[in-house]
C-alpha positions in Angstrom: -0.3 0.1 -0.3 1.4 3.5 -1.3 0.1 6.9 -0.7 -1.5 8.3 -3.6 0.9 11.2 -5.6 0.2 14.7 -3.2 -0.9 17.8 -4.4 2.2 20.4 -5.4 1.0 23.1 -3.3 4.1 25.3 -4.4 6.5 25.3 -7.2 8.6 22.7 -5.3 7.4 18.7 -6.1 6.2 16.1 -3.5 4.5 18.8 -1.4 1.4 18.1 1.3 -1.2 20.5 1.9 -0.9 19.2 6.0 -4.3 19.4 7.6 -4.2 19.6 11.6 -6.2 18.8 14.1 -6.5 19.6 17.4 -3.7 22.5 17.4 -2.6 22.3 20.5 1.2 22.9 21.4 2.3 19.8 19.2 -0.1 20.1 16.4 0.9 23.7 16.0 4.8 22.8 15.9 4.4 20.2 13.8 2.5 21.6 11.3 5.1 25.0 11.4 7.9 22.7 11.4 6.6 20.9 7.8 5.7 24.3 6.7 9.5 25.5 6.8 10.1 22.6 4.8 8.0 23.8 1.9 4.8 21.9 2.7 1.5 23.6 3.1 -1.0 23.9 6.0 -3.9 24.3 4.8 -6.3 23.5 8.0 -6.5 23.2 11.3 -9.2 22.6 13.9 -9.3 24.9 17.2 -12.2 25.2 19.9 -10.6 27.2 22.0 -9.3 30.4 22.3 -6.0 29.6 23.0 -5.6 27.4 20.0 -7.4 29.4 17.2 -4.5 32.0 18.9 -2.3 29.5 18.1 -3.1 28.5 14.5 -3.7 32.9 13.8 0.6 32.8 15.1 1.5 29.9 14.1 -0.3 28.4 11.3 -0.9 31.6 9.1 -1.7 29.5 6.2 -4.9 27.8 7.9 -8.2 27.8 7.0 -10.0 27.1 10.7 -12.3 24.0 10.1 -14.3 21.6 12.0 -12.1 18.1 12.3 -14.0 16.7 8.8 -13.4 19.5 6.8 -9.2 19.4 7.9 -9.4 15.7 6.4 -11.1 16.2 3.4 -8.7 19.4 3.0 -5.4 17.6 3.1 -3.0 15.3 1.6 -1.6 14.8 5.4 -3.8 14.9 8.6 -1.8 15.2 11.6 -4.1 14.2 14.5 -2.6 15.8 17.8 -4.7 15.2 20.4 -4.5 13.3 23.6 -3.5 10.1 24.1 -7.5 8.9 25.1 -8.8 11.2 22.6 -7.3 9.5 19.4 -9.4 6.5 19.4 -12.1 8.4 19.7 -11.4 10.6 17.2 -10.6 7.8 14.5 -14.1 6.4 15.3 -15.9 9.7 14.6 -14.2 10.6 11.7 -15.1 7.5 9.5 -18.6 7.6 11.1 -18.7 10.6 9.0 -17.6 8.6 5.7 -15.2 11.0 5.3 -12.9 10.2 2.5 -9.6 8.5 3.9 -8.7 6.5 1.2 -5.1 7.7 -0.2 -4.6 10.3 3.1 -1.9 10.0 5.1 -2.8 10.0 9.0 -0.4 10.8 11.5 -0.7 10.4 14.9 2.1 12.3 17.4 0.9 9.7 20.2 3.5 7.8 22.6 1.6 5.0 23.9 0.1 4.0 20.3 1.7 3.1 17.3 -0.6 2.3 14.0 -3.4 -0.3 15.8 -5.6 2.3 17.0 -5.4 3.8 13.4 -7.1 0.2 11.9 -10.6 1.3 11.2 -9.3 4.1 9.0 -7.2 2.2 7.5 -10.0 -0.1 6.5 -11.3 2.7 4.5 -7.8 3.2 2.9 -5.8 5.7 5.4 -2.0 5.5 4.6 -1.2 4.8 8.7 1.2 6.4 10.5 2.4 6.9 14.0 5.2 9.7 14.9 6.2 10.9 18.0 8.2 13.4 18.6 10.6 12.8 21.7 10.5 16.4 23.2 8.3 18.6 25.7 6.2 21.6 24.1 5.7 24.5 26.1 3.8 26.5 23.2 6.8 29.3 23.0 8.8 29.7 20.2 11.3 27.8 20.8 9.3 24.5 20.4 10.3 24.9 17.1 14.3 25.2 17.4 13.8 21.9 20.3 12.8 19.5 16.9 16.5 19.8 15.5 17.4 16.4 16.3 15.1 15.5 18.0 14.1 11.9 18.3 11.2 10.8 17.1 9.1 7.7 18.0 7.9 5.8 14.7 5.9 3.4 13.8 4.0 2.3 10.5 4.0 -0.6 8.2 6.7 -1.2 5.7 5.8 0.3 2.4 5.2 3.6 4.3 8.0 3.5 6.7 10.1 5.3 4.0 7.6 8.1 4.2 7.2 8.8 8.2 10.8 8.4 7.3 10.9 11.4 5.3 8.5 13.7 7.4 10.7 13.3 10.5 14.2 14.2 8.3 12.3 17.4 6.7 11.0 18.2 10.6 14.8 18.3 11.6 14.1 15.4 13.7 15.6 11.8 13.9 13.7 9.0 13.4 14.1 5.9 15.3 11.6 2.8 14.5 9.2 1.3 17.2 7.5 -2.1 17.0 4.1 -1.7 17.3 4.2 -4.2 20.8 7.2 -1.9 22.3 5.1 1.6 21.8 3.7 1.1 25.5 6.8 0.0 27.2 8.7 2.9 24.9 6.5 5.6 26.3 6.9 3.8 29.8 10.5 4.5 29.7 10.2 8.1 28.4 8.0 9.4 30.5 9.5 8.1 33.5 12.0 9.5 33.3 11.2 12.8 31.8 8.1 13.6 34.0 9.6 12.3 37.5 12.4 13.9 36.7 10.6 17.2 36.8 9.1 15.8 39.6 12.5 15.1 42.1 13.8 18.6 40.6 11.2 20.2 42.4 10.8 18.6 45.1 14.8 19.1 46.5 14.2 22.5 44.8 11.1 22.8 47.8 13.5 20.6 50.7 16.9 23.3 49.8 14.1 26.3 50.6 13.0 24.4 53.7 16.7 23.8 54.7 17.4 27.7 54.6 18.7 28.1 50.9 17.4 31.0 49.1 18.1 30.2 45.7 17.8 26.0 45.0 17.6 26.2 41.6 21.4 28.1 41.0 22.5 25.3 43.6 21.0 22.7 42.1 21.8 23.3 38.4 25.8 22.8 38.1 24.8 19.4 39.9 21.8 18.0 38.6 23.1 18.7 34.9 26.2 17.0 36.2 24.2 14.1 36.9 21.8 14.2 34.1 25.7 14.0 31.9 27.1 10.8 33.9 23.8 8.7 33.3 23.7 9.7 29.9 27.0 8.9 29.4 28.0 6.5 31.8 25.2 4.5 32.8 24.8 3.2 36.4 28.2 3.7 36.4 28.1 7.3 36.9 26.2 6.7 40.0 27.7 9.0 43.2 26.1 9.0 46.6 25.8 7.7 49.2 23.7 4.7 48.4 26.4 3.3 45.8 29.3 4.7 48.8 27.2 1.9 51.1 26.9 4.9 54.0 23.6 3.6 55.8 24.4 5.5 58.6 23.9 8.9 55.9 20.8 7.3 54.3 19.3 6.8 57.9 19.4 10.2 59.0 17.9 11.2 55.9 15.2 9.0 55.6 14.9 10.6 60.0 15.2 13.8 58.5 12.3 13.5 55.8 10.1 11.9 57.3 9.8 14.8 59.8 9.4 17.1 57.0 8.1 15.4 54.2 6.5 11.6 54.9 5.8 12.0 50.5 9.7 12.9 49.7 10.3 9.8 52.6 8.6 7.2 50.7 9.9 8.5 47.3 13.6 8.4 49.0 13.2 5.1 50.3 11.8 3.7 46.7 14.6 5.5 44.4 17.0 4.0 47.0 15.7 0.6 46.5 16.2 1.0 43.2 19.2 2.2 43.3 20.8 -0.3 45.3 19.9 -2.8 43.3 21.0 -1.7 40.3 24.3 -0.5 42.0 24.9 -3.9 43.1 24.3 -5.7 40.2 26.6 -3.7 38.3 30.1 -4.8 41.0 29.4 -1.1 42.4 28.2 -2.1 45.9 29.3 -5.1 47.6 26.7 -7.1 49.1 27.7 -6.7 52.8 26.9 -2.6 52.5 23.8 -3.2 49.5 22.1 -5.6 52.7 22.9 -3.0 55.5 21.2 0.0 53.2 18.2 -2.8 52.6 18.1 -3.4 56.1 17.9 0.6 56.9 15.2 1.0 54.5 13.2 -1.2 55.4 13.4 0.5 59.0 15.5 -0.9 60.2 18.7 0.7 62.2 22.4 1.6 60.5 
């Protein structure tokens, strides 16, 4: 199954008419990236005032249309809606009997592959899953951040080159993810990025409680170095009291966190256990030291 020849909307061959269903932060950014690559964003849907303002600012060539109208106007339709809204959206489009045959339907969900698009695929749509591995704030720098950003790509074999080419045109790096691996892939990304923000915010709050006036300034160099160590060296880049086997220090941390923030204490225990297990498996922590640490983490004395 191969896509129909796209409409030539400019003097450059192979350019696509692009529609954006759900012009939120992601949709507006990807639409703008495709526009920079020479495609034409002809239509976008947006219900909220913020979405309509985003369309006007970031997608000035787009006509604001309902979802069906966006699909009818485009060769490539970006479905940039929340994960849980994707399946109902597809069912709704199929129910309207809008012409789908030969149209590229690309969603940006990390969780889903192309199986979620199956109702539309049965109607002749060409399914793509293009998930940008990046956070989007809705600010202008989002577009620049796409440069060298990885995209988790899932597509039927005949369409894989099309998916990869679109990602490259947006400035990204396509990484093929098998359909059955999408949930694990997304769990890894969400666990790393989302929980990192929570940990940083929690550390800053605790430093504030300890009397530090500018926690972000203190944390910046430390966390930047720790992230670099983790990315370059993996678990071998680990430092701190757990890998050193300092059970007494860990016990004091738990006592103080229990006094200030029981929630932070629970998170510290869970992460310290995982850290000790990984350090032990990597040969960075001696078994006897690990036993003392785990005893403390389980409520014992150092």
